[in-house]
C-alpha positions as CSV (number, residue, x, y, z in Angstrom):
1,M,5.5,-10.6,3.7
2,F,8.0,-13.6,3.1
3,F,8.0,-16.8,5.0
4,N,10.5,-19.8,4.7
5,I,9.6,-22.3,2.0
6,D,12.8,-24.1,1.8
7,S,16.6,-23.9,2.5
8,A,20.0,-25.0,1.1
9,K,23.6,-25.5,2.3
10,I,26.2,-23.4,0.9
11,D,29.1,-25.7,0.1
12,K,32.4,-24.1,-1.1
13,G,30.4,-21.1,-2.3
14,K,27.7,-22.8,-4.1
15,F,24.1,-23.8,-3.5
16,V,21.3,-25.7,-5.2
17,F,17.5,-25.5,-5.1
18,K,15.1,-27.9,-7.2
19,G,11.5,-27.6,-7.6
20,S,8.7,-26.4,-9.8
21,V,6.1,-23.6,-9.6
22,R,2.6,-23.3,-11.1
23,Y,3.0,-19.8,-12.3
24,P,6.3,-17.6,-12.3
25,D,6.1,-15.7,-9.1
26,L,8.3,-13.5,-6.9
27,Y,10.5,-15.2,-4.3
28,G,13.2,-14.1,-1.8
29,L,16.6,-15.5,-1.5
30,S,18.5,-14.8,1.7
31,T,22.1,-15.8,2.6
32,D,21.4,-15.1,6.1
33,K,19.4,-17.8,8.1
34,N,18.3,-15.2,10.7
35,N,16.9,-12.9,8.1
36,S,18.3,-9.8,9.6
37,F,18.1,-7.9,6.2
38,S,15.9,-8.0,3.1
39,P,16.2,-10.9,0.7
40,Y,17.4,-10.8,-2.8
41,Y,14.1,-10.8,-4.9
42,I,13.8,-13.2,-7.9
43,F,11.0,-14.0,-10.0
44,L,11.2,-18.0,-10.6
45,E,10.0,-20.0,-13.2
46,N,10.4,-23.5,-14.6
47,S,13.8,-23.1,-16.2
48,P,17.4,-23.6,-15.1
49,I,18.2,-20.3,-13.2
50,Q,21.7,-19.4,-12.0
51,V,22.2,-16.9,-9.3
52,T,25.6,-15.3,-8.5
53,I,25.5,-13.2,-5.1
54,D,28.2,-10.9,-3.9
55,T,27.3,-10.3,-0.4
56,N,29.7,-7.6,-0.3
57,N,28.4,-5.7,-3.4
58,D,24.7,-6.1,-4.4
59,E,25.5,-4.4,-7.8
60,S,27.4,-7.5,-8.8
61,N,24.6,-9.9,-8.3
62,L,23.5,-11.6,-11.5
63,I,20.5,-13.8,-12.3
64,T,20.3,-15.5,-15.6
65,G,17.9,-18.1,-17.2
66,S,14.6,-16.5,-16.1
67,A,12.7,-14.6,-18.8
68,A,10.2,-13.6,-16.2
69,N,12.9,-12.3,-13.9
70,D,14.4,-10.2,-16.9
71,L,11.0,-8.5,-17.4
72,Y,10.6,-7.8,-13.6
73,V,14.0,-6.2,-13.4
74,K,13.3,-4.0,-16.5
75,Y,10.1,-2.5,-15.3
76,Y,10.2,-2.7,-11.6
77,Y,12.7,0.0,-11.5
78,N,11.3,1.9,-14.5
79,E,8.4,4.4,-14.2
80,N,8.4,5.3,-17.9
81,Y,5.7,2.8,-19.0
82,K,2.0,2.7,-19.4
83,I,0.4,-0.4,-17.5
84,D,-2.4,-1.0,-20.1
85,S,0.4,-1.0,-23.0
86,L,2.5,-3.4,-20.9
87,I,-0.3,-5.7,-20.2
88,S,-1.5,-5.7,-24.0
89,A,2.0,-6.6,-24.9
90,N,2.4,-9.5,-22.3
91,P,-1.3,-10.6,-21.6
92,K,0.0,-14.0,-20.1
93,S,2.6,-12.4,-17.9
94,T,2.4,-13.0,-14.1
95,V,5.1,-10.4,-13.8
96,V,3.1,-7.7,-15.3
97,A,0.2,-8.9,-13.2
98,Y,2.2,-8.5,-10.1
99,L,3.4,-5.0,-11.2
100,L,-0.4,-4.0,-11.6
101,Y,-1.2,-5.3,-8.1
102,R,2.0,-4.2,-6.1
103,E,3.0,-0.9,-8.1
104,I,0.2,0.6,-9.9
105,A,-3.3,-0.5,-8.6
106,P,-3.1,1.6,-5.4
107,F,-3.1,4.7,-7.5
108,L,-6.0,3.6,-9.7
109,S,-9.9,3.8,-9.5
110,A,-11.9,0.7,-9.3
111,A,-12.9,1.3,-13.0
112,E,-9.2,1.7,-14.0
113,I,-8.4,-1.7,-12.2
114,E,-11.2,-3.5,-13.9
115,A,-10.2,-2.1,-17.5
116,N,-6.9,-3.3,-17.0
117,L,-7.8,-6.6,-15.7
118,A,-9.7,-7.1,-18.7
119,L,-6.7,-7.2,-20.8
120,F,-5.1,-10.1,-19.2
121,D,-5.3,-13.6,-20.9
122,S,-8.1,-15.9,-19.2
123,S,-5.2,-18.3,-18.6
124,L,-4.4,-16.3,-15.5
125,K,-7.8,-16.3,-13.9
126,D,-6.6,-18.2,-11.0
127,L,-3.5,-16.4,-10.3
128,S,-3.5,-14.7,-6.9
129,Y,-2.6,-11.1,-8.0
130,I,-5.7,-11.2,-10.5
131,K,-8.1,-12.5,-7.7
132,E,-6.9,-9.9,-5.2
133,L,-7.1,-7.2,-7.8
134,K,-10.7,-8.2,-8.3
135,E,-11.2,-7.9,-4.7
136,I,-9.4,-4.5,-4.4
137,A,-11.6,-3.2,-7.2
138,A,-14.8,-4.3,-5.5
139,I,-13.5,-2.6,-2.1
140,K,-12.5,0.6,-4.0
141,K,-16.2,0.9,-5.5
142,G,-17.4,1.2,-1.9
143,V,-15.2,4.0,-1.0
144,E,-15.3,6.0,-4.1
145,V,-16.4,9.7,-3.8
146,G,-20.2,10.2,-3.3
147,N,-20.4,7.0,-1.4
148,I,-21.1,6.9,2.6
149,A,-17.8,6.0,4.3
150,P,-17.8,2.5,5.9
151,D,-18.0,2.8,9.8
152,F,-15.5,0.9,11.9
153,T,-14.5,0.8,15.4
154,G,-10.7,1.4,16.4
155,T,-8.6,1.3,19.6
156,T,-7.1,4.5,20.9
157,P,-3.5,4.7,22.4
158,D,-5.3,4.6,26.0
159,G,-7.2,1.3,24.9
160,E,-10.5,3.0,24.4
161,K,-12.9,1.6,21.7
162,I,-14.2,4.5,19.5
163,K,-16.3,4.5,16.2
164,L,-15.6,6.6,13.2
165,S,-19.4,7.4,13.1
166,D,-19.2,9.0,16.5
167,Y,-17.1,11.9,15.2
168,L,-19.4,12.8,12.2
169,G,-21.6,16.0,12.2
170,N,-19.0,18.3,10.5
171,Y,-16.3,18.0,7.9
172,L,-13.9,15.1,9.1
173,L,-10.5,13.9,7.5
174,L,-10.2,10.0,7.8
175,D,-6.2,10.0,7.8
176,F,-4.3,6.8,7.1
177,W,-0.6,7.1,8.1
178,A,2.1,5.5,10.2
179,S,5.2,6.6,12.3
180,W,7.7,4.5,10.1
181,C,6.2,6.3,6.8
182,G,8.4,9.0,5.8
183,P,6.1,10.6,3.2
184,C,3.5,10.5,6.1
185,R,5.6,12.3,8.7
186,R,6.4,14.9,6.0
187,E,2.6,15.4,5.3
188,N,1.6,15.6,9.0
189,P,2.5,19.4,9.4
190,H,0.2,20.1,6.6
191,V,-2.7,18.1,8.3
192,V,-1.7,20.1,11.4
193,I,-2.1,23.5,9.6
194,A,-5.2,22.6,8.2
195,Y,-6.6,21.2,11.5
196,N,-5.5,24.5,13.5
197,N,-7.0,26.6,10.7
198,F,-10.4,25.1,10.6
199,K,-11.0,23.4,14.0
200,S,-12.9,26.4,15.3
201,K,-15.2,25.8,12.3
202,G,-15.8,22.1,13.5
203,F,-13.5,20.4,11.4
204,S,-11.6,17.4,12.8
205,V,-9.3,14.6,11.8
206,F,-9.6,10.8,12.6
207,G,-6.1,9.3,12.4
208,V,-5.6,5.6,11.5
209,S,-2.1,4.3,11.9
210,L,-0.7,1.4,10.4
211,D,1.8,0.9,12.9
212,K,2.9,-2.3,14.7
213,N,4.8,-0.8,17.7
214,K,2.6,1.2,20.1
215,E,5.5,3.2,21.6
216,D,6.5,4.2,18.0
217,W,3.0,5.3,17.1
218,T,2.2,7.2,20.5
219,R,5.9,8.9,20.1
220,A,5.0,10.1,16.7
221,I,1.5,11.4,17.6
222,K,3.3,13.5,20.4
223,K,6.2,14.6,18.3
224,D,4.0,15.8,15.4
225,S,1.5,17.4,17.6
226,L,-1.4,15.3,16.1
227,T,-4.0,16.4,18.7
228,W,-7.0,14.6,17.2
229,P,-8.5,11.2,17.8
230,H,-6.4,8.2,16.9
231,V,-7.0,4.4,16.6
232,S,-4.7,1.5,15.4
233,D,-4.9,-2.2,15.7
234,L,-1.1,-2.4,15.5
235,K,-1.3,-4.9,12.7
236,F,0.9,-3.0,10.1
237,W,-0.4,-3.7,6.5
238,D,-3.0,-6.1,7.9
239,S,-4.8,-3.2,9.4
240,A,-8.6,-3.8,9.3
241,P,-9.6,-0.3,8.7
242,A,-6.8,0.0,5.7
243,K,-8.3,-3.1,4.2
244,L,-11.9,-2.1,4.7
245,Y,-11.0,1.3,2.6
246,G,-8.7,-0.5,0.2
247,V,-5.6,1.5,1.4
248,R,-2.5,0.1,0.1
249,S,-0.1,2.9,0.2
250,I,0.3,5.8,2.8
251,P,-0.3,8.8,3.3
252,S,-3.9,8.3,2.3
253,N,-7.0,10.1,3.4
254,F,-10.8,10.5,2.8
255,L,-12.6,13.9,3.4
256,L,-16.1,13.2,4.7
257,D,-19.0,15.6,4.8
258,P,-21.3,16.0,7.9
259,T,-23.3,12.8,7.0
260,G,-20.4,10.7,6.4
261,K,-20.2,11.0,2.6
262,I,-16.9,10.9,0.9
263,I,-16.4,14.1,-1.0
264,A,-12.5,14.0,-1.6
265,R,-9.5,11.6,-1.6
266,N,-6.0,11.9,-1.0
267,L,-5.9,15.7,-0.3
268,Q,-2.3,16.8,0.4
269,G,-0.6,19.9,1.2
270,E,-2.2,23.0,-0.2
271,D,-5.0,20.8,-2.0
272,L,-6.5,20.2,1.7
273,I,-6.4,23.8,2.6
274,K,-8.0,24.7,-0.7
275,K,-10.8,22.1,-0.3
276,L,-11.5,23.2,3.3
277,K,-11.8,26.8,2.2
278,E,-14.2,25.7,-0.5
279,V,-16.7,23.6,1.8
280,Y,-16.5,26.2,4.5
281,G,-17.2,29.1,2.2
282,V,-13.9,31.0,2.9
283,V,-13.5,33.9,0.7
284,E,-9.8,35.2,0.5
């Protein structure tokens, strides 16, 4: 989330910022003081940087003078790289630390995050991304398959406080989603099918939304026919349950056994149906 740290007046089509940064880092530059659209992303470092912006054509925008930004542009829009190789080639790069934190870590295990962190130079030990990645790894260790799912209390659309542990006793899918999340909404029909097929055996779902607008949340529940318990603190990515489970991308889910032990993660589409057939001993 961006917040304002400085501003400059545009005079005859030109503007100037002056300053320094401890580490190269990602900043947003907006020509709209009302912040009604997403900013232009720039990795700033302590060098003369020239920015050319065409507000009518984003493809004409040009940023020169920042090697960090060049590296960011090269890899942020390119999925054809291995993060460990990129770190090994750039062990002092805050850009690569950012890519690991923002783009890669949500899909890695705690052990994989720690292995990648070990490849960075010690000069980055105080970098915020490195510190947060260590915290993420620690959280992920607590919610790996085989561990007991951390308990928490959430607020339903009706304002009732309910606990995850109150719904244990059978197999339960802890499902993180949001009304604004396209992939979540596309996955919801699969979860509905799984629920309808196995609810007679006791299977249920416990939905946790990362919404920030209650009306959007409740409307999506009704539209997608999600007829199981739901909670949300309406804090978007600051959702307390999401942080507790290290969830940084959605849809994300955890399948719990009757004792609350995590037995699978991120089962989507037919994989959820397949796993439920397995645990309930359904023979085709």
